Structure formats: structure tokens, C-alpha cells
C-alpha positions as CSV (number, residue, x, y, z in Angstrom):
1,M,0.0,0.0,0.0
2,R,1.3,3.4,-1.0
3,S,1.8,6.1,1.7
4,P,-0.8,8.8,1.4
5,Y,2.2,11.2,1.4
6,A,3.8,9.6,-1.6
7,A,1.6,11.3,-4.2
8,L,2.0,14.6,-2.4
9,A,5.8,14.2,-2.3
10,A,5.9,13.3,-6.0
11,A,3.8,16.4,-6.9
12,A,6.0,18.6,-4.8
13,L,9.1,17.3,-6.5
14,A,7.5,17.9,-10.0
15,L,6.7,21.5,-9.3
16,P,10.1,23.0,-10.3
17,F,9.9,21.1,-13.6
18,A,6.3,22.1,-14.4
19,A,5.6,24.2,-17.5
20,P,6.1,27.9,-16.7
21,A,3.1,30.1,-16.4
22,A,2.2,32.3,-19.3
23,A,4.7,35.1,-19.7
24,R,3.6,38.7,-19.0
25,Q,2.3,40.5,-22.0
26,P,3.4,44.1,-22.7
27,A,-0.2,45.3,-22.2
28,D,-0.1,43.8,-18.7
29,V,3.0,45.8,-17.7
30,I,2.5,49.5,-16.8
31,M,5.7,51.5,-17.3
32,P,6.3,55.2,-16.7
33,V,5.3,57.8,-19.3
34,D,8.3,60.0,-18.4
35,P,11.2,58.9,-20.5
36,Q,13.8,59.4,-17.7
37,A,11.8,57.4,-15.2
38,R,11.1,54.7,-17.8
39,A,14.8,54.5,-18.7
40,F,15.7,54.1,-15.0
41,Q,13.1,51.4,-14.4
42,E,14.2,49.5,-17.5
43,E,17.8,49.6,-16.4
44,V,17.0,48.4,-12.9
45,G,14.4,46.0,-14.1
46,F,11.0,46.9,-12.6
47,A,7.6,48.2,-13.7
48,D,5.2,50.8,-12.2
49,A,2.6,48.0,-12.1
50,V,1.9,44.5,-13.4
51,I,-1.6,43.3,-14.1
52,A,-2.2,39.5,-13.4
53,G,-5.8,38.5,-14.1
54,D,-8.0,40.8,-12.2
55,T,-5.2,41.9,-9.7
56,V,-3.0,44.9,-10.1
57,Y,0.3,44.9,-8.3
58,L,2.0,48.3,-7.9
59,S,5.7,48.7,-7.2
60,G,6.5,50.8,-4.2
61,V,6.4,54.6,-4.6
62,V,8.7,56.6,-2.4
63,A,8.1,59.9,-0.6
64,A,11.1,62.2,-0.3
65,P,10.8,65.8,1.0
66,R,12.0,68.5,-1.2
67,E,14.3,71.3,0.0
68,G,12.3,74.2,1.5
69,E,9.1,72.2,2.1
70,A,7.5,72.6,5.5
71,G,6.4,69.3,7.0
72,L,6.0,65.9,5.5
73,E,2.6,66.2,3.9
74,P,3.8,67.6,0.5
75,A,6.0,64.5,0.0
76,F,3.2,62.2,1.0
77,E,0.7,64.0,-1.3
78,R,3.0,63.4,-4.3
79,V,3.1,59.7,-3.5
80,F,-0.7,59.4,-3.3
81,V,-1.1,61.4,-6.5
82,R,1.5,59.2,-8.3
83,I,-0.1,56.0,-7.1
84,A,-3.5,57.3,-8.3
85,E,-2.0,58.0,-11.7
86,V,-0.6,54.5,-12.0
87,L,-3.8,52.9,-10.8
88,A,-5.8,54.9,-13.4
89,R,-3.5,53.7,-16.2
90,A,-4.2,50.1,-15.0
91,G,-8.0,50.7,-15.1
92,V,-8.6,51.0,-11.3
93,G,-8.6,53.6,-8.6
94,W,-8.2,54.0,-4.9
95,D,-11.6,52.4,-4.3
96,D,-10.2,49.2,-5.8
97,V,-7.2,49.0,-3.6
98,V,-7.4,45.9,-1.3
99,E,-4.0,46.1,0.4
100,M,-1.5,48.8,1.2
101,T,1.9,48.2,2.7
102,T,4.0,51.2,3.9
103,F,7.6,51.2,4.9
104,H,8.7,54.1,7.3
105,T,12.1,55.2,8.3
106,D,10.7,57.0,11.3
107,I,7.2,55.5,11.8
108,G,6.5,57.5,15.0
109,G,7.5,60.8,13.5
110,Q,5.8,60.2,10.2
111,I,2.5,58.4,10.9
112,D,0.3,61.3,11.8
113,A,1.1,63.3,8.6
114,F,0.9,60.1,6.6
115,V,-2.5,59.2,7.9
116,A,-3.8,62.8,7.2
117,V,-2.8,62.5,3.6
118,K,-3.9,58.9,3.2
119,N,-7.4,59.8,4.5
120,R,-7.8,62.5,1.9
121,H,-7.2,59.9,-0.9
122,V,-8.4,56.5,0.5
123,K,-12.1,56.5,1.5
124,G,-14.0,53.8,3.3
125,P,-14.3,51.0,3.4
126,P,-10.5,51.1,3.8
127,P,-8.1,48.5,2.4
128,A,-6.0,46.2,4.6
129,W,-2.9,48.2,5.7
130,T,0.4,47.2,7.2
131,A,2.9,49.9,8.3
132,I,6.4,48.7,8.9
133,G,9.3,50.6,10.5
134,I,12.6,50.2,8.7
135,S,16.1,51.6,8.9
136,R,16.4,52.9,5.3
137,L,15.1,52.8,1.7
138,Y,16.8,52.2,-1.6
139,E,16.5,55.9,-2.6
140,P,18.8,57.8,-0.1
141,T,16.4,60.8,0.4
142,A,13.3,58.7,0.7
143,I,11.5,58.5,4.1
144,V,8.5,56.3,3.2
145,E,7.7,53.8,0.5
146,V,4.1,52.8,-0.3
147,K,3.0,49.8,-2.3
148,V,-0.5,48.7,-3.1
149,I,-2.5,45.8,-4.6
150,A,-5.8,46.5,-6.3
151,R,-8.5,44.3,-7.8
152,R,-10.1,45.2,-11.1
153,P,-13.9,45.3,-11.0
154,K,-15.7,42.4,-12.6
155,A,-17.3,43.2,-15.9
156,K,-21.1,43.6,-15.8
157,D,-23.1,41.1,-17.8
């Protein structure tokens, strides 16, 4: 008699050798409109967003204060506007966001300003949200990075 785990083990071993999933199509990859930003993303190897079925995965967008700005809100506002632009290009909006993950270099010092801006853009019911404190981000001047996942609305019959 075969062990009930034998079939499971055989299937698990076969996974790395299974046929690859369908490759992403250019229409499913959202790249920046700005030529300089596009060139950077192509060089580093990432997209603004990727559409997989009815799910839209956005890469993180960083907030970096500009010289002379008072407070953090202008930097956070730019992030939420940028994310809204990418979402729109993918055919969705903030109402379709199901998950948001934020990475903060000073979560205690940033969260109040961040929430104030977030609440102007993200209306109820809110998405799931995880805020994570970190030591630094890839971009040296960045203080927060925001990434979101959205679901495309189902087509009406």
C-alpha cells in the first residue's frame, strides 16, 4: 500500500519542472510615461505595475521631502497622486485597492502626517494596511515607501 504522502511528495518534486506560467504580455505591464523614469526602471528592471488576471500589483512609490518644504505632507501628497495615476493607467482607482503596505524610516514621527494625507485619498471602506518601520530605503532621500495591490472590478453582464 502506498503512503498517502507519496503522491504529495511526487507532486512537490515535480513543481520545479512544471511548465512555466504564461509570460507577462506588454499590455499587462505598466511603465512610466516620463522617458527618464522609464529608462531608470528598464535599467534596474521593474515596472510601475503589473496586471495579473484581475489583480494589479504596484511597485513601491517613495516619498522624499524637497528642499524648502514645510512638513512631510507635500511629499506624502506626491506619493498618493503618483499612485492614483498608475492605478488609473491600470484601469482601477483607490476604491479598488485591497491592500496597502507602507515602509517608514521613522514611523512614530511620520505616521500622523501620513494618515492625514492617506485619509484624503483613501475613502471607506478602507483596504488592509500594514505599516512597517525600517532603517532605510533604496532611494537615499526617501523616508516612506508605499506599495498597493488592487482588484479590477468584474465586468457587468
